[in-house]
N, C-alpha and C positions, 0 to 999 in steps of 0.2 A: 302965640303959643298954639301948637297943634292940638286939636281935640279929637280923640279917637273914640268912636262909638262902635260897640260890637253889633253885628247883625242881629236881627230879631231871632229869638229861639236858639241863640248860639251858646248860652250859658247853661251848663248842666247842673240841675238842682238835685237835692237829696230826695229820694223817692220813698217808697213804702218798705218797711221791714216786715218780712213774713216770719211766722213762728215756725219752729223746728218740729217736724212731724216725727212722732215716735222717739222723742229725745231720750237718749240713754246716758248722756254725760252732761256735766255742767260746763259752762264756758271757762271756768277756772281750771278745768281738767283738760286743757288743750293737748298737751304733749303726750304722745303715745309711746315714743321711744327716742333714742338719742339722734335719730336721723330727721327729726322735725316733721314726722308724719302725724297728721292730726286726725282724731276721730270725728271732729266737727270742723267744717270749713265754711266760711261766709263768702258767697258769690255776689259781687257787686256787678250787676248786669245793666248795660245801657238800654234804656227804653225810650222809644219815641213813636207816637202814633200820628200819621198825617191827617187823620180824620178830626183831630182837635187842634187847637191853637196853643197848646201848652208847650213849655220848654221841655227839652229832653231831661231825663232823670236817671239816676242809678237806683234801681230796686235791689234790696238785699235779701238773699235767700240762704239761710243756714241749712246745711245738709249734713246728715250723719254719714260719714264716709264708709262706715261698716255696712251700709245698706246701698252703696252706690258703686258702679263700675270704676275702673282706674283712670279713665281719661276725662278731660274737660267736657267732651261731647256727651259722655255718659251722664254727667251732672246736669247739663242743659236739657237732655231728654227727660231726666228724672223731674226737673223743675216743671217742664211743660206737661208731663203726664200726671204728676201728683200734686203740684202746688199751684201753678198758674198756667192755664191752657192758652192764655193770650200771648205768651212769649213767642216771638217769631224769629226763626233763623233758618239757614239753609243747611242741608246735610244729604248725603246719599250713600256712598260706598262704605264709610267707616274704616277704610283701609289705607288712607293717604294716597289715593289714586285719582279721585275725581276733582279734588280741590274745592268742592262746594262749601265746606265748613271753614273756609279761611276767615280769620278774624284777628283782632288785636287782643292778646292775652298778656296781662301784666306789662304792657308797653311794647310787646314784641309781636309782629305779624307772624302767624303760624296757623297750623291746622288743628282745630279742636279735637279731631279724632285721634291724633297722634301725640298730643300734648298731655303728659301724665299729670294728674293732680298732685302727686307726691313731689313734683319739682317746684311747686309753689311754696314759698316760705311764709311763715307767720300766720298761716291759716286763713288768709284773705286773698281772694282771686278776683281781679278786676278784668271784666270782659267788655270790649267795645267793638263796634264794626271796623272794618278796614279804614284807615284814616284818609282824610282829604278826598272822599268820594261822597256824592249825594246819597242820603239814606232814604231807602224806600219805607222801611219800618224796622224798628228795633235793631237787630244785628244784620240786617240785609242791606248791603250797599247797592247802588245803581252802577253797574259795570258796563253800561251800553257803549260808552266811549272806548273803554278798554277792549271790548270785543270787536268794535269797528276798526280799531287800529290793527288788531290781529288779522282781520279780513283784508285790510289794505296792503299788507305785505305779501299777499297771495300765497298762503302756506300750503302749497301743493306742488307736485313735480311738474315742471314746465319744460316741454321738449319742442324741438323744431322738426326733428326727423320722425319717421314712423316708429312706433314702439315695437319692440321685439314680440314675436308671437307667444313666447312662453314666459320669460323673465328677463330682467335687466341685471346682469351679473356685475358684481363689484369685487375688487380685490380686497383682501383682508385689511390692507393699509387704508384704502379708501373708506371702507366700512367704519374703521376706528375713528375717522375724522368727525363723525356725528355723535360719538359717545359724549355724554355730558350736555347734549343739546336736545336730542329727541325725547328725553325723559321729562321734559317740562309738562306740567299738568295744568297750566294756565290758571293758577289759583289767585293770581294778582298780588301775592304777598310782596314780591320784589318791587313792582312798579309803585305800589301804594306806600312803600317805605322810602321812596326816592324823592328828596327835596326838589330836584330838577323837574320831576314829573308833577309834583304838587303845583308848581308855579306855571308850567308850560305844557300841560297835558293836551292842549289843543294843537300844539305844534310838534312837541317832542314825542316820539313813538313810545318811549319807555323801555325799561329793561326786558320785560317779557316778550314784547313784539320784536325787539331787536335780536334777542336770543333765537327766537323762532326764525327770523329772517336769515341769520347767519347759518342756521341749520340747513337751509336750502342753498345758500351761496356756496357752501363747501361740499354739497352732495355731488358726487361725480356723475350721477345720472341726470342732473338738471343741466339744461342747455341754455339757460337765460341768465347766467351770472351777470353779464354786462348790463342787461336791462334791470336786474334787481339792484345793482349798485347805482345805476342812473336814478332810480326812484328814490334812493336814500341820500343822494348827493345834494343836500341843501344846508342852510345854516342851522337848522333846528332839529330835524328828524333824528340825527345821530349826535351831532356836535354839541347839543345841549348837555350831554353827559359830562359831569365834572369829576368822575372817578371817586366818588365819595365811598363807594363799596357797601352802602346799606343794602343794596339788592342781593349781593352774594351772602351777606350775613343773614338776611331774612329768608332765603330760599329754604323751604322745609325738605326739599329733595337733595340738598347739598350741591346744587349747580352753581355756576359762576356766570351770571349775565354780564358782569363787568368785563370779564375776559372776552366774551363774545363781542361786546361793543368795541373793545380795544382792537380786536382783529378786524372788525368792519372798518374802523378808522384807518387801520394799516392798509387794507385793501383799497380804500378810496385814495389814500395818499400815494400809493405806489403804482396804481394801474396806469396804463398807457392810453 
């Protein structure tokens, strides 16, 4: 009979419950209106510190939503500024542009700065780092491999001829080919939602890197399409994709990495 043992520090334990500052409501008075918006919400936040040997835990932070901004990131900033300064997470633009605050909120990879607290039901918000990535601390994942894969696809214009003196013109039709591709903010929501990437991230480039790769493959100004396809033509880099579609569902920008991957497969299958 097979015996399965979980790796050390893999089980998440119950952490500390913090008291509500300036409490104005009782927990029995959760409902504010018929749309299930709560005056008080409890934030279950993943905590792990590499400087000790303890298991990760979920600390619980009750927050009066009347004294907090509307987004999940607002709540995290309030927790760090007013309740627990040791909480660690990434953030920058607060406009859904930089991708820094990507995390798993109620089981879905998304951006904390664009995820409204009002969309969370039952007044309980569960916040974890992006899944299946090494954790540096708390909500900060180690994305070194993710960024290295992006670097490997050479995400810049590659030409063989001399560049024009002023600009490289495109037709309107050629320009439209990169719509839905160039908007990627490299937040890693798609790749870390992909089971194929979970199990083969050392070989499979993942949805984000492949979407970026296709962005340059279809760019009319790029002159190394053949070389780009040659680099992708092996058993794992592209073909590990099983079209599960998690990547497209997880993208906070509404892009479709799955479609880009399908187009790369088509290019590889039909090229001469």
